[in-house]
N, C-alpha and C positions, 0 to 999 in steps of 0.2 A: 545551640538547637535541637529542636529532637522531630522524628515524626510522634505526632500524638496517636496519630490513628490510621487506616485504611480500615475502604468501608467498599462495597460492590452493588449491585443491581445488575438483574437481567431483567432484558426487553424481548419481545416481539419488533422483528422489523413491519409485518404490515404490506409485502409487496405481494401481487397478481404477477410476476414474472420468470422468466427461464431461461436459461441457456441450454448450450448442446451437454452438458453434465448434472446438472440440478433444478429444481426447482427454489423458488427464495420464499412459498406460499406461507412455511413452518418454520424458517429461519429464524434465531434471536441472534441477540450482541450483547454485551455485559458493556456498563461502564464502574468506572474505578475512582475511589479520590482521596489521595494521599494527605490527611491532615496534619500541617507543622504548627508549631507553638511561633514560630515567624508573624508577629502583626505588620502589616501596611493599611493604612489608610483603616485604622482601628478594626482592623478584620483582619483571621490569621489567616494566611495563605495556605492554599488548600491547589493540590497541584492533582488535574483531571485528564485520567483515558479512558480510550473506548474503542470498543474491539475494532480491525480489519472486517471488511464487506469479507462471505466469501464461504466463514465456519460458521462455527452458534457461539454462545455464551460459556463463560469460560469462569461464571462466577462460582464453581462450587472446588476448584481446585484453588482459587484466588483465596478462598473461605478456609479450605481444612488445609496448606500444608504452606503458600507462600505467603503470604501477608503474617500468620502468626509469627514466622521465623525472624522475619524482618523484625515484626513489634516483640521480641524475644531476645531481639540484638540490642548491644550495649551502643546506649545512642551516639556515643561519642567514637566507636567504630566506623559507623555509618557516613562521617562529614568528612569533607574534604581538609586539604591542609592550613585552610585558613581559620576552620574552625567555626565559619559561619554559614555555610552551606552545605548541602549531602550531595558527598562523592556518588553517581550513579550508580561506576562499576562496581559499588562496594556495598550498595543495596542491590541489585542483581546477584552479587557473589552471598550475601547474605540469605535472599530467598533461593539462592542454587545450589546450599548446603546442601552432603549429606544422595544430591541426586547423583546416579550413577552416568557414563557417557551414552551417547547416543540414545534409542529408544525416546523420541522426541515426542511423533504425536502431538497432543493440543496443548501440553505446557508449556509450548514454545509460545502460545497464542496467549495463556494466562500471564507468561513473563514479561511477554511482550507490550501486554495488555496494563499490565505493573509499571513497567520502566517509563511508559508514558507518561505516565502521572506525575511519575520523578521527574525525567527531563521539564514535563512542566511547571514544577513547583522549584526545579533549578533557578530556570530561567525570569520566572515570577520577583524573587528571591532577589538577583541580579537585575533584577526592573530591565531587563528588556528581549526581545523577539527569540525564541529558541532556535532561530538561525543566524543568528546574529552570536549567539553562545556559540554551536558549534565550529559556523566558521574561526571565530579566534581559534578555536581550542586547533579542528581538523579539517578549515580547509584551506586551500591555496590560492594565491591571486586576490586581486582586489573584490572588497567584497560586491554580489549584485546587488540589484535593484528590480531585476526581474528574472524570471525561470521561463525554459521552455512547458509549455501542458498541451494535451489532447486529452478531447472529449470523449468518453467514454460513455454506450447506451445500445442501443441496436436490438435488445432482446426482445425474446418471443414472447408475444404476448397473447393471450387469449383468440382475440379477435384475428389475430392473423395478417392485420389490411396492411399493403405492402406500401401505401399510400399515406397510413401514420406512421411508417419508417424514414419512408422518405422527408415528409414533415420535420421529424423530428429530429435530423440532420440539420436540415434547413436552420430549426432553433441555434444547434450548436454554432455553427456560421454564425449568426448572428448575435449571438454571446462571444465573438471573438477566438473562438478555437478556431484552426487552421488546418488543423487534422483530427479523422477522428477514427473510431471504433465500435465494429458491431459484431453480435455474436452469429457464428454460423458453424453446420456441423451437423446443427439439433432437427435438419428439415432435408427431404428427399433432395439432390442435387439442383433437381432443376428446379427445386422453392429456390434452392438458395443462393443462382444463377441469377436467379429473378430480384432477390435483394438487392443481392450485390448490384447487377444491372443499375435497380432505379438508386442507389446511391450514387455511383458514378456518375448520372447523371447531372445532379443540385453540387461537384464537387469541381473545381478546375482542374484536378490532375487526378490519375487513377495512385498515385503515387500519395496523397492524401488519403487512402483509406486502406485504415488494419482489421481483419480478420481474427478473431476469437475464436477458438476448435472447443476448450477448454478439456481439451487432450482425451477427448467423448471418443476419436475411432479407431476402431480398428488397423492395424496398418496397414490391410493392403488398401480399407475405401481412405484410407490416408492419401493413401500414393493418389489415386483416382484424382480425390477432390486437387491435392497442388496441381497433378499435371493438367487440372480443370483450370484453375484460377490462375495460373504461372505467365497465361499472357494480357493478364492483364494489366499484370508491372508495378501489384498493391506496394504497401507501404510494408509491411510486413505480416505474416502469417502468424499468430499463434497457438504455442502449444499443441500443433501437430502431432506430438506423441505423447504417450499417457508420462506425467509427472519424472517418472524411474525406471522407465523403459528405456537408455541412455543409446544400445544399440539399435533399437529404431529410429530415433534422434538423430545419431549419425546415419541410417540409410538416407532417411528424407532428407536431410540437410545436404546430403551429397548429391540428390536427384532433384533437389527446388535450390536454381541458382538466388532467386532474391530472397529477402531477408527474414530469419523467426524470429520469433521471441519466446520466451519460456525460461520456468525457475518457480514461478510465482509461487506455487505447491512445496517448496523446498524449505527447509526449515533453519537449516543450520550450514556452519562454512564445513564440516566435514561432507555433506549432500554436493555443496556448492563446487566442491574440491575436486568430487566426482564425474560431475555434470562438465564441467570443464577437462577434463580429462577421456572422457570416455561420449558425452555427447555431441561429439563430431561439428561443434558450434563454432563459429568464425568470427574473430576476434572485429574483424574489419567490417562487417557489415549484421551483426544477427544484433537481439536486445538482449537484456539478462533481469528477469521483474519481479527477484525475488522481494518480497513484501515484509518492511519494516517492524510493522508491526505485529504480524503472524511468526516474526522467523527472529524471537526472542529479545527485539526492542536493539536499541541503538547499538548499544556494544557487543551483541552478535554482529550489529549491523557493517559495522567497522571491520571485523574478523572477516568478513564477506569480500569486504573491498581490498585491502588487504592481498587476499587470497586470488581476485580477480585482478587484480594488479601483477601479481605475482607471475600468473599466468598469462601477462602480456595483453590484458586487454588493458583498456583507460575506462574512466570515470563516465565517457561522456556516455558507451553503450549501457548504465545503467535503470533502466527506468523504473520504477518500485513502482510494484499492483498497487493497485486501491487510489478509487478518491477519495483522499482522507486528508487535510490535515495538517497530520506527522511528518507525510510525504512530502509534502511541497516544503514544509520547511529542512527536510534534511535536502532534500535536491539542494534545495541552496545555501542551504551551512557548506557540504560536501562539495558541492560544483558538479556534481550529477546530467545526465544527460535531459530528462524527463519527466515531469509531473505527471499521473493520468489524475483525472477529474472526470467523478459520474455527473455528468452535466446539467441533469436536473435537478436546479437548486432548490424546489418542495419536497425534496428526499431527504429522509432527515442524513445520508451519509451522500449527496449528492450538493453539487459547488463547494464553496470554499468559504470561511465567512466572513462575517460582512469589513468589507474596506481593501478586498483584496477585488482587481479589476484584472478584465484579460483582452489583451488587446493584441491582435495580428500573432497569432497562439503563445503568446506569455504571458503569465500570471506574474503583480505584483506580487514583494512581499508583503508581509502586513510587520508594520512599528510598533504593536499594542506589543505588552511585555508577556511573556508564556505562548502558550502555543494556540491559544484564540477561540479555542471550542466556545466560548461563553459568548463569540460574536458570532456562532450558529443558533440562531434559537431549537428553531428545529430538532437539532442535534440535542445540544444542551436539553433541550425542557426534558431527558430523559435521564440529565443525572439529579429530576427533583426528589429531593429530601434525602438528598444524602447526606447534605451539611446544612445545615437549620442555619 
């Protein structure tokens, strides 16, 4: 077997929302298709990948560097020992040839996007959902049937209506989410407190609410913010320090006794090791949110998991960033702590593929081959035209 072609398309998100650091108005994302010569039900098996939300599209890097390297490789060099399927680690290595260490930048997202499509193809060729493939190879214990999830939303919107925010959270609870996350740090503290307290009124307990500061606050402002919200006893506060400011992270962790979550903007195992060495995080309560698709994909994420465990953390503290079908499969396959879900199913990157159900804060794992992007119609429409 062989990879016949790699195709990509970049598209706008078209959403008017913001967090404390960025607006999504002009943001783009990319879709990629890895076309193989394997035929199932009269059609070629195609693996699909979609960018994770929060960065921009990666089409240029794929077209200029990474796809040509994979297509130029000896097809046999990309296969597993059986010779009947792709070996994602070998494809990853082919794409990364002649790349210097570190300097991760946007290439980590481009590689992660390509890797996602490769794993989708591998699972389809095996005729199993990706989480089962991952569990057999890298999981521990019995195979799960559901995984914990939390609903993510609560962005700043042009109307700024707090009642709309409370209604959004009520809708998440109605969908089956037991925990929710909203944005904070992008408005004056007095307004953020009103937002927080409005949401707490509709939740059964404060620990069901998390806040995402997106690393946007100056250290002194972050200290004041954490001091203000500490009495609430929230589930966690996300990115109170800038992503690479490990010294500030350590000071804030010492100051704030409740859980802190961070890591979504670190994209490689070496960056993760430095966070664990110098960020002051506490393995008994804090959460690590590395984004699988933005951090070079599953091969590098496995190295990240190994680094986390070597530092004395458990997989239960890993809550991958982004409401993404890929993360759902990896959480289930590797036995991680929780998956994030953009709760608005009407959005391209909101919710999960059709057939995934949410109840009591847990999502069912899909039983269809691959990742299941085809079953998320408004997202898969962005791949239209990649494969005729």
